[in-house]
BAROSE-533479 format. One line per field, with one value per atom (N, C-alpha, C, CB): x, y, z; atom name; residue in one letter. Coordinates in nm, 4 decimals. Glycine has a CB too. Example, Ala and Ser with C-alpha at 12.3 -4.5 7.8 and 13.67 -1.06 7.14 Angstrom:
c1: (1.3190,1.2300,1.3200,1.1308,1.2850,1.3670,1.2900,1.4084) .
c2: (-0.5690,-0.4500,-0.3300,-0.4473,-0.2250,-0.1060,0.0030,-0.0598) .
c3: (0.7800,0.7800,0.7800,0.9046,0.7080,0.7140,0.7870,0.5725) .
atom: (N,CA,C,CB,N,CA,C,CB) .
rest: (a,a,a,a,s,s,s,s) .
***
This chain:
c1: (6.7724,6.7482,6.8804,6.6000,7.0003,7.1426,7.1594,7.3150,7.1890,7.2173,7.3813,7.1367,7.4106,7.5669,7.6152,7.6193,7.7342,7.7740,7.9258,7.7442,7.9435,8.0810,8.1993,8.0726,8.3187,8.4188,8.4553,8.5144,8.4972,8.5637,8.6713,8.5731,8.7211,8.8845,8.9927,8.9096,8.9469,9.0380,9.1040,8.9564,9.0231,9.0302,9.1315,8.8877,9.1592,9.2602,9.4115,9.2026,9.3738,9.5167,9.6233,9.5084,9.7430,9.8431,10.0070,9.8509,10.0599,10.2052,10.2645,10.3074,10.3323,10.4372,10.3709,10.5157,10.2103,10.1714,10.1714,10.0428,10.2050,10.1761,10.0670,10.1823,10.0589,9.9530,9.9238,9.9976,9.8242,9.7735,9.6611,9.7272,9.6463,9.5417,9.4318,9.6372,9.2967,9.2211,9.2399,9.0867,9.3335,9.3810,9.5456,9.3799,9.5453,9.6562,9.8041,9.6413,9.7897,9.9409,9.9851,9.9221,10.1246,10.1810,10.2295,10.2737,10.1418,10.2025,10.2815,10.1128,10.3194,10.4049,10.3701,10.4338,10.3985,10.3507,10.2948,10.4898,10.2272,10.1765,10.2843,10.0770,10.3139,10.4035,10.3771,10.4815,10.2625,10.2233,10.0337,10.3161,9.9792,9.8469,9.7862,9.7944,9.7626,9.6564,9.5316,9.6794,9.4567,9.3320,9.2606,9.3142,9.1922,9.1315,9.1901,9.0141,9.3186,9.4208,9.5443,9.4734,9.6124,9.7277,9.8497,9.6621,9.9473,10.0443,10.1347,10.1611,10.1472,10.1902,10.3378,10.1024,10.4421,10.5538,10.6079,10.6098,10.6697,10.6701,10.8335,10.5777,10.8490,10.9678,11.0672,10.9672,11.2029,11.3073,11.3102,11.4457,11.2133,11.2445,11.0999,11.3226,11.0343,10.8609,10.8522,10.7267,10.7716,10.7497,10.6197,10.7214,10.6554,10.5214,10.4138,10.5586,10.2800,10.1900,10.0753,10.1533,9.9797,9.8711,9.7467,9.8282,9.6496,9.5308,9.4358,9.5339,9.3086,9.2067,9.1479,9.1083,9.1171,9.0579,8.9232,9.0204,8.8574,8.7468,8.8168,8.6944,8.9286,9.0044,9.0317,9.1369,9.0300,9.0698,8.9345,9.0966,8.9818,8.8793,8.8751,8.9251,9.0194,9.0168,9.1456,8.9928,9.1471,9.2697,9.2316,9.3404,9.3168,9.3176,9.4539,9.2973,9.4638,9.5913,9.6874,9.5375,9.8070,9.8687,9.8514,9.8559,9.7864,9.7714,9.7938,9.6811,9.7972,9.8155,9.6948,9.8583,9.7003,9.5584,9.5368,9.5469,9.4071,9.3609,9.2775,9.2950,9.3173,9.2496,9.1221,9.3609,9.0259,8.8942,8.9684,8.7301,9.0408,9.0730,9.2058,9.0963,9.1629,9.2782,9.3848,9.2092,9.5133,9.6431,9.6479,9.7600,9.5529,9.5755,9.4610,9.5797,9.3827,9.3019,9.3591,9.1973,9.4725,9.5437,9.5632,9.6791,9.6138,9.6609,9.5361,9.7430,9.4091,9.3043,9.2735,9.1633,9.3269,9.3112,9.4385,9.2670,9.5428,9.6609,9.6738,9.7705,9.7271,9.7387,9.8629,9.6421,9.9519,10.0921,10.0912,10.1679,9.9650,9.9889,9.8693,9.9777,9.9016,9.7347,9.6402,9.7375,9.5147,9.4270,9.4189,9.3100,9.3854,9.3792,9.2730,9.3364,9.2849,9.1841,9.0652,9.2569,8.9407,8.8335,8.8245,8.7243,8.8073,8.8123,8.7100,8.8228) .
c2: (0.8762,1.0058,1.0361,1.0300,1.0634,1.1065,1.2686,0.9955,1.3441,1.4834,1.4978,1.5787,1.5706,1.5909,1.6434,1.6937,1.5892,1.6300,1.6507,1.5128,1.7844,1.8325,1.7828,2.0126,1.7320,1.6948,1.7812,1.6761,1.7469,1.8406,1.8789,1.8152,1.9906,2.0351,1.9949,2.2157,1.9666,1.9241,1.7884,1.9163,1.7030,1.5528,1.5491,1.4954,1.6423,1.6787,1.7308,1.7673,1.7671,1.8618,1.7538,1.9962,1.8101,1.6978,1.8010,1.6265,1.6944,1.7945,1.8192,1.7588,1.9334,1.9765,2.0932,1.8266,2.0865,2.1890,2.3408,2.1564,2.4240,2.5837,2.6130,2.6758,2.7130,2.7464,2.9196,2.7218,2.9249,3.0712,3.1502,3.0637,3.2463,3.3469,3.3657,3.5498,3.4169,3.4209,3.5513,3.3917,3.6328,3.7411,3.7070,3.8696,3.5896,3.5565,3.5766,3.6906,3.5736,3.5866,3.4496,3.6922,3.4237,3.2902,3.3067,3.2222,3.2112,3.2137,3.0974,3.2276,3.0135,2.9004,2.7525,2.8908,2.6540,2.4942,2.4095,2.3959,2.3351,2.2398,2.1626,2.1580,2.1825,2.0862,1.9807,2.1438,1.9700,1.8447,1.8875,1.8355,1.7777,1.7641,1.6494,1.7441,1.7147,1.6470,1.6533,1.6909,1.5774,1.5683,1.6361,1.6195,1.7780,1.8607,2.0074,1.8566,1.9842,2.1246,2.0721,2.1893,2.1724,2.1692,2.2786,2.2186,2.2267,2.3412,2.4029,2.2673,2.5207,2.5912,2.6125,2.7519,2.5932,2.5985,2.7485,2.4600,2.8419,2.9561,2.9770,3.0761,3.1131,3.1400,3.1222,3.2793,3.1639,3.1574,3.2601,3.1818,3.3649,3.4609,3.4559,3.6403,3.3460,3.3493,3.2376,3.3289,3.2181,3.0639,3.0209,3.0588,2.8711,2.7900,2.7951,2.6093,2.7785,2.7685,2.6824,2.8937,2.6592,2.5881,2.6619,2.4779,2.5943,2.6440,2.5592,2.6767,2.5442,2.4527,2.4664,2.4672,2.3207,2.2874,2.4046,2.1494,2.4646,2.5703,2.6567,2.6472,2.6937,2.8092,2.7652,2.8469,2.6461,2.5894,2.6360,2.3970,2.6856,2.7206,2.6010,2.8465,2.5654,2.4650,2.4007,2.5227,2.2670,2.2135,2.1176,2.1511,2.0869,2.0019,1.9197,2.1097,1.8248,1.7471,1.8230,1.5971,1.8374,1.9211,2.0471,1.8782,2.1316,2.2334,2.3185,2.2341,2.4647,2.5177,2.5034,2.6459,2.5278,2.5415,2.6582,2.4892,2.6969,2.8156,2.8228,2.8621,2.9314,2.9633,3.0619,3.0386,3.0711,3.1414,3.2589,3.0708,3.3131,3.4170,3.5068,3.3494,3.6179,3.7041,3.7350,3.8719,3.7691,3.7790,3.8758,3.8285,4.0088,4.0685,4.0076,4.2306,3.9107,3.8511,3.7182,3.8259,3.6861,3.5738,3.5344,3.5988,3.6649,3.6327,3.5982,3.7833,3.6213,3.5511,3.3932,3.6158,3.3386,3.2115,3.0839,3.2355,3.1726,3.1117,3.0658,3.2104,2.8992,2.8712,2.8091,2.8164,2.8194,2.7780,2.6139,2.8535,2.5749,2.4119,2.3498,2.3576,2.2396,2.1395,2.1317,1.9920,2.1557,2.1443,1.9862,2.2010,1.9547,1.8253,1.7480,1.8247,1.6174,1.5662,1.4974,1.4529,1.4907,1.4635,1.3272,1.4733,1.2959,1.1692,1.0557,1.1827) .
c3: (16.2342,16.2608,16.3504,16.3317,16.2874,16.3816,16.3350,16.3303,16.4623,16.4387,16.4461,16.5520,16.3409,16.3603,16.4975,16.2550,16.5621,16.6927,16.6340,16.8298,16.6659,16.6254,16.7478,16.6093,16.6977,16.7666,16.8760,16.6884,16.9670,17.0454,17.0230,17.1460,17.0148,16.9482,17.0444,16.9249,17.1461,17.2622,17.2389,17.3965,17.1885,17.1373,17.0312,17.0771,16.9461,16.8450,16.8569,16.7825,17.0040,17.0203,17.0592,17.1574,17.0196,17.0109,17.0792,16.8015,17.1386,17.1681,17.0866,17.2426,17.0682,16.9935,16.8588,16.9360,16.8644,16.7702,16.8089,16.7303,16.7342,16.7736,16.8200,16.6743,16.9159,16.9924,16.9324,17.1694,16.8984,16.8564,16.9254,16.7226,16.9433,17.0510,16.9081,17.1365,16.9211,16.8122,16.7510,16.8414,16.7913,16.7194,16.6455,16.8318,16.6407,16.5160,16.6032,16.3567,16.7064,16.8022,16.8577,16.9507,16.8128,16.8741,16.9781,16.8095,17.0997,17.2198,17.2330,17.3231,17.1838,17.1884,17.1360,17.3161,17.2290,17.1591,17.2682,17.0889,17.2422,17.3296,17.3783,17.2702,17.5154,17.5749,17.6631,17.6308,17.7111,17.7862,17.7777,17.9818,17.7792,17.8074,17.9167,17.6808,17.9931,18.1343,18.1616,18.2529,18.1585,18.2083,18.1087,18.3435,18.1070,18.0390,18.0249,18.0882,18.0280,18.0266,17.9520,18.1983,17.9350,17.8312,17.8856,17.6671,17.8600,17.9139,17.7773,18.0438,17.8128,17.6694,17.7050,17.6240,17.6055,17.6274,17.5453,17.5884,17.6302,17.5604,17.5541,17.6328,17.5309,17.4817,17.6058,17.4146,17.5626,17.6880,17.8289,17.6203,17.7708,17.9105,17.9349,17.8967,17.9253,17.9849,18.0697,17.8598,18.1600,18.2250,18.1475,18.4152,18.1371,18.0767,18.1971,18.0323,18.1151,18.2049,18.1588,18.2423,18.2409,18.1656,18.1266,18.2423,18.0458,17.9955,18.0150,17.8701,18.0377,18.0217,17.8882,18.1242,17.8368,17.7407,17.6839,17.7833,17.7656,17.7515,17.6618,17.8908,17.6548,17.6034,17.4680,17.6853,17.4250,17.2800,17.1909,17.2797,17.0828,16.9585,16.8842,16.8559,16.8047,16.6981,16.7105,16.5544,16.6864,16.6603,16.5510,16.7849,16.4878,16.3472,16.3183,16.2158,16.3148,16.2705,16.1499,16.2105,16.2261,16.1258,16.0920,16.0334,16.1859,16.1904,16.3116,16.1482,16.3551,16.4721,16.5472,16.4621,16.6709,16.7564,16.7657,16.8947,16.7622,16.7963,16.9209,16.6926,17.0068,17.1343,17.0944,17.2435,17.1903,17.1640,17.2402,17.2284,17.2719,17.3604,17.3100,17.5015,17.3062,17.2205,17.3429,17.1383,17.2689,17.3632,17.4939,17.2731,17.4704,17.5990,17.6704,17.6015,17.6955,17.7685,17.8512,17.6828,17.7963,17.8143,17.9818,17.7377,17.9858,18.1502,18.2620,18.2161,18.1996,18.3061,18.3059,18.2828,18.2258,18.1882,18.1957,18.0567,18.2582,18.2857,18.4463,18.2416,18.4570,18.5572,18.5587,18.5972,18.6909,18.6985,18.7110,18.8302,18.7589,18.7827,18.6976,18.9643,18.6491,18.6128,18.6899,18.5980,18.6796,18.7612,18.8123,18.6997,18.9186,18.9631,18.8615,19.1205,18.8449,18.7609,18.8686,18.6501,18.8087,18.8926,18.9772,18.8108,19.0342,19.0761,19.0492,19.1933) .
atom: (N,CA,C,CB,N,CA,C,CB,N,CA,C,CB,N,CA,C,CB,N,CA,C,CB,N,CA,C,CB,N,CA,C,CB,N,CA,C,CB,N,CA,C,CB,N,CA,C,CB,N,CA,C,CB,N,CA,C,CB,N,CA,C,CB,N,CA,C,CB,N,CA,C,CB,N,CA,C,CB,N,CA,C,CB,N,CA,C,CB,N,CA,C,CB,N,CA,C,CB,N,CA,C,CB,N,CA,C,CB,N,CA,C,CB,N,CA,C,CB,N,CA,C,CB,N,CA,C,CB,N,CA,C,CB,N,CA,C,CB,N,CA,C,CB,N,CA,C,CB,N,CA,C,CB,N,CA,C,CB,N,CA,C,CB,N,CA,C,CB,N,CA,C,CB,N,CA,C,CB,N,CA,C,CB,N,CA,C,CB,N,CA,C,CB,N,CA,C,CB,N,CA,C,CB,N,CA,C,CB,N,CA,C,CB,N,CA,C,CB,N,CA,C,CB,N,CA,C,CB,N,CA,C,CB,N,CA,C,CB,N,CA,C,CB,N,CA,C,CB,N,CA,C,CB,N,CA,C,CB,N,CA,C,CB,N,CA,C,CB,N,CA,C,CB,N,CA,C,CB,N,CA,C,CB,N,CA,C,CB,N,CA,C,CB,N,CA,C,CB,N,CA,C,CB,N,CA,C,CB,N,CA,C,CB,N,CA,C,CB,N,CA,C,CB,N,CA,C,CB,N,CA,C,CB,N,CA,C,CB,N,CA,C,CB,N,CA,C,CB,N,CA,C,CB,N,CA,C,CB,N,CA,C,CB,N,CA,C,CB,N,CA,C,CB,N,CA,C,CB,N,CA,C,CB,N,CA,C,CB,N,CA,C,CB,N,CA,C,CB,N,CA,C,CB,N,CA,C,CB,N,CA,C,CB,N,CA,C,CB,N,CA,C,CB,N,CA,C,CB,N,CA,C,CB) .
rest: (x,x,x,x,x,x,x,x,x,x,x,x,x,x,x,x,x,x,x,x,x,x,x,x,x,x,x,x,x,x,x,x,x,x,x,x,x,x,x,x,x,x,x,x,x,x,x,x,x,x,x,x,x,x,x,x,x,x,x,x,x,x,x,x,x,x,x,x,x,x,x,x,x,x,x,x,x,x,x,x,x,x,x,x,x,x,x,x,x,x,x,x,x,x,x,x,x,x,x,x,x,x,x,x,x,x,x,x,x,x,x,x,x,x,x,x,x,x,x,x,x,x,x,x,x,x,x,x,x,x,x,x,x,x,x,x,x,x,x,x,x,x,x,x,x,x,x,x,x,x,x,x,x,x,x,x,x,x,x,x,x,x,x,x,x,x,x,x,x,x,x,x,x,x,x,x,x,x,x,x,x,x,x,x,x,x,x,x,x,x,x,x,x,x,x,x,x,x,x,x,x,x,x,x,x,x,x,x,x,x,x,x,x,x,x,x,x,x,x,x,x,x,x,x,x,x,x,x,x,x,x,x,x,x,x,x,x,x,x,x,x,x,x,x,x,x,x,x,x,x,x,x,x,x,x,x,x,x,x,x,x,x,x,x,x,x,x,x,x,x,x,x,x,x,x,x,x,x,x,x,x,x,x,x,x,x,x,x,x,x,x,x,x,x,x,x,x,x,x,x,x,x,x,x,x,x,x,x,x,x,x,x,x,x,x,x,x,x,x,x,x,x,x,x,x,x,x,x,x,x,x,x,x,x,x,x,x,x,x,x,x,x,x,x,x,x,x,x) .
***
């Protein structure tokens, strides 16, 4: 008797995929993955930033990653540095 266990979308996230907010706005691409966080590479006039895996709603091979956050709420979740990995 086995129950269906959904796969953590963060485990499917790969460097280079586009990232969209849940309201359909492209915010950049995945530049780096470290621990349970990923770095968003933005456009020329914006700084790159880190987001926690908790912000990710879906990621599938060959498809853009979708956040569970709307673009106008994104600033609350941005980090300048990757969080330290738990020891």
